[in-house]
C-alpha positions in Angstrom: -43.6 -136.1 88.1 -42.7 -138.3 85.0 -41.3 -141.7 85.8 -39.5 -144.0 83.5 -40.6 -147.7 83.7 -38.5 -150.5 82.0 -40.0 -153.8 81.7 -38.6 -157.2 80.5 -41.1 -159.8 79.2 -40.7 -163.3 77.5 -43.3 -164.6 75.1 -43.6 -168.4 74.4 -45.5 -169.4 71.3 -46.7 -173.2 70.8 -46.6 -174.3 67.3 -48.7 -177.5 68.1 -52.4 -177.8 68.6 -52.3 -179.2 72.0 -51.3 -176.8 74.8 -47.6 -176.9 75.7 -45.7 -175.8 78.7 -43.5 -172.8 77.8 -39.8 -173.3 78.5 -38.4 -171.2 81.2 -37.4 -167.6 80.2 -33.7 -167.0 79.9 -32.5 -164.0 81.7 -30.5 -161.3 80.0 -26.8 -161.7 80.6 -25.2 -158.4 81.9 -21.6 -158.7 82.5 -20.6 -155.1 83.1 -22.1 -151.7 83.4 -19.5 -150.2 81.1 -20.9 -152.5 78.3 -24.3 -151.4 78.8 -26.1 -149.0 76.3 -26.9 -145.8 78.1 -28.1 -143.8 75.2 -32.0 -144.2 75.7 -31.6 -143.4 79.4 -29.7 -140.3 78.8 -31.9 -139.2 76.1 -34.8 -139.7 78.4 -33.4 -137.5 81.3 -32.0 -134.9 78.9 -35.6 -134.6 77.2 -37.3 -134.5 80.7 -34.9 -131.6 81.9 -35.2 -129.8 78.5 -39.0 -130.0 79.1 -38.9 -128.3 82.4 -40.0 -131.5 84.4 -37.1 -130.7 86.8 -33.9 -128.5 86.9 -31.7 -131.4 86.9 -31.4 -135.1 87.4 -29.2 -137.9 88.3 -29.3 -141.6 87.7 -27.1 -143.9 90.0 -26.6 -147.7 89.1 -24.8 -150.2 91.2 -24.0 -153.8 90.0 -21.8 -156.5 91.2 -19.6 -154.0 92.8 -19.6 -151.5 89.8 -21.0 -148.0 90.3 -22.0 -145.7 87.5 -24.1 -142.4 87.2 -25.3 -140.0 84.7 -26.2 -136.4 85.4 -28.0 -133.6 83.3 -29.2 -130.2 83.9 -28.3 -128.1 87.2 -29.0 -128.5 90.9 -31.7 -125.7 90.8 -33.2 -123.0 88.8 -31.0 -120.5 90.4 -28.0 -122.9 90.8 -26.1 -123.5 87.6 -23.9 -126.3 89.0 -24.3 -129.5 87.4 -25.4 -132.3 89.7 -23.3 -135.3 90.1 -22.7 -138.4 92.2 -22.1 -136.5 95.4 -25.4 -134.3 94.9 -28.0 -134.4 97.6 -31.9 -134.4 97.1 -34.8 -133.9 99.4 -36.5 -137.5 99.7 -39.6 -135.8 100.9 -42.3 -138.5 101.9 -39.9 -141.1 101.0 -38.7 -140.6 104.5 -41.8 -142.6 105.7 -40.6 -145.6 103.9 -37.0 -145.5 104.2 -36.7 -143.9 107.7 -39.9 -144.2 109.6 -41.2 -147.7 108.7 -37.6 -149.2 109.0 -37.4 -147.8 112.6 -40.8 -149.3 113.4 -39.6 -152.7 112.0 -36.3 -152.3 114.2 -38.5 -151.7 117.1 -40.6 -154.8 116.3 -37.6 -156.9 115.9 -36.2 -155.4 119.2 -39.3 -156.3 121.1 -40.1 -152.8 122.0 -43.2 -152.7 119.8 -46.1 -155.1 119.2 -47.5 -154.2 115.8 -51.0 -155.1 116.9 -51.0 -153.2 120.2 -53.1 -150.1 120.6 -51.3 -146.7 119.9 -52.5 -145.5 123.3 -50.1 -148.2 125.1 -47.2 -146.0 123.7 -48.6 -142.6 123.3 -51.5 -142.0 125.8 -52.0 -138.4 124.6 -53.5 -140.1 121.4 -56.9 -139.5 122.7 -60.5 -139.2 121.4 -63.5 -141.3 120.4 -62.5 -144.7 119.1 -58.9 -144.0 119.2 -58.3 -146.8 121.7 -58.9 -149.1 118.7 -56.2 -147.7 116.7 -53.2 -150.0 116.5 -49.6 -149.7 115.2 -50.5 -151.9 112.1 -53.6 -149.4 111.3 -51.1 -146.6 111.2 -48.5 -148.5 109.0 -51.3 -149.5 106.6 -52.9 -145.9 106.4 -56.3 -147.5 107.7 -56.4 -145.8 111.2 -59.3 -143.5 110.4 -57.3 -140.4 110.7 -57.6 -137.7 108.0 -54.8 -137.1 105.4 -53.5 -134.0 107.1 -54.1 -130.8 108.6 -52.4 -127.4 108.2 -50.2 -127.7 111.3 -47.7 -124.9 110.0 -50.7 -122.5 110.3 -51.7 -123.8 113.6 -48.6 -123.8 115.8 -45.2 -122.7 115.9 -43.3 -125.5 117.6 -42.9 -129.3 117.6 -44.6 -129.8 120.7 -47.6 -128.0 119.6 -47.8 -129.8 116.2 -47.6 -133.2 118.2 -50.3 -132.2 120.5 -52.6 -131.0 117.7 -52.0 -134.3 115.8 -52.8 -136.5 118.9 -56.0 -134.8 119.4 -57.2 -134.8 115.9 -60.5 -136.6 115.7 -60.9 -139.8 113.4 -62.8 -139.5 110.2 -63.8 -143.3 110.3 -63.5 -146.2 112.4 -60.1 -147.9 112.3 -60.0 -150.4 109.5 -62.8 -149.2 107.5 -60.7 -147.4 104.5 -57.4 -146.7 103.5 -56.4 -142.8 103.6 -52.8 -141.9 103.1 -52.2 -140.0 106.3 -49.4 -137.7 107.2 -50.8 -137.4 110.7 -50.6 -141.0 111.2 -46.7 -140.6 110.5 -46.5 -138.1 112.9 -48.2 -140.4 115.4 -45.8 -143.3 114.5 -42.9 -140.9 115.0 -43.9 -140.5 118.5 -44.2 -144.2 119.1 -40.6 -144.8 118.0 -39.3 -142.0 120.0 -41.1 -143.1 123.0 -40.0 -146.7 123.0 -36.4 -145.8 122.3 -36.1 -142.6 124.4 -34.6 -140.7 121.4 -35.4 -138.6 118.3 -36.2 -140.5 115.3 -33.1 -138.8 113.6 -30.7 -139.9 116.1 -32.1 -143.4 116.1 -31.7 -144.0 112.4 -28.3 -142.4 112.1 -27.1 -144.9 114.9 -29.0 -148.0 113.7 -29.3 -147.5 110.0 -27.4 -144.8 108.1 -24.2 -145.1 110.2 -23.8 -149.0 110.1 -24.8 -149.2 106.4 -22.3 -146.4 105.5 -25.0 -143.9 104.0 -22.8 -140.9 104.8 -25.1 -138.8 102.6 -28.5 -139.7 103.9 -29.8 -137.9 107.2 -32.3 -135.7 108.5 -31.3 -132.0 109.3 -28.5 -131.8 107.0 -25.7 -129.4 108.1 -25.1 -126.1 106.3 -21.7 -127.6 105.1 -23.7 -129.7 102.6 -25.5 -126.7 101.0 -23.0 -126.5 98.0 -24.1 -129.9 96.9 -27.8 -129.8 97.7 -30.5 -129.3 95.3 -33.2 -126.9 96.4 -36.7 -128.5 97.4 -39.1 -125.9 96.2 -40.1 -122.3 96.0 -42.6 -122.2 98.9 -45.4 -119.6 98.3 -46.5 -119.7 101.9 -43.0 -118.8 103.2 -42.2 -116.7 100.4 -38.7 -118.2 99.6 -37.0 -121.1 98.4 -36.9 -124.2 100.8 -33.1 -125.5 100.6 -31.5 -127.8 103.0 -34.2 -127.8 105.6 
């Protein structure tokens, strides 16, 4: 994935021999999105699509009540519709940050989770050597000792089986020894949240986050009625088909 990074910097130069304290930087004055020069970002996105980095792209910017977007390309390799401000994309692992981590923090604020409590307080099935030492904080910081992942999709066919395999996966190291980005840790945290609230993660986030914030196009398990505005995720060689809206 290619990313565009825009940085602003101020450089102060002293003209005397003695060190001088630089004057505070004056922030750029932006009064309207409509007055901004969009040519460079349009060129960047158009070039990325032309270079096959992605079938299409949408940039959205909100500033002081104004909303502007620019789109280019198409929704998918086999979908020639041009994306727009209503297009929906798969957020993939951003669900860990936007969804799961937010849910954990809600539970902490609600007094349902102690961030330094052992996971076994909430999920007793999380069992095995040294797992009693693993805390919620360890999972949030990917320092629990769990491996990065395992091919659950090959080992089981249902949710309950995947959770059971995750809970009994041995630790690779003692908790706190090193940071390893772990999908398994996110699965365990999902169970913690669902246990303390007594509901599925998707339902919780709809009630507590997406609904109240008016995020009407952000959710898990999108309905079939969204397909016409959804971009495909990937052509999955294991399934032998395009993953789209799942």
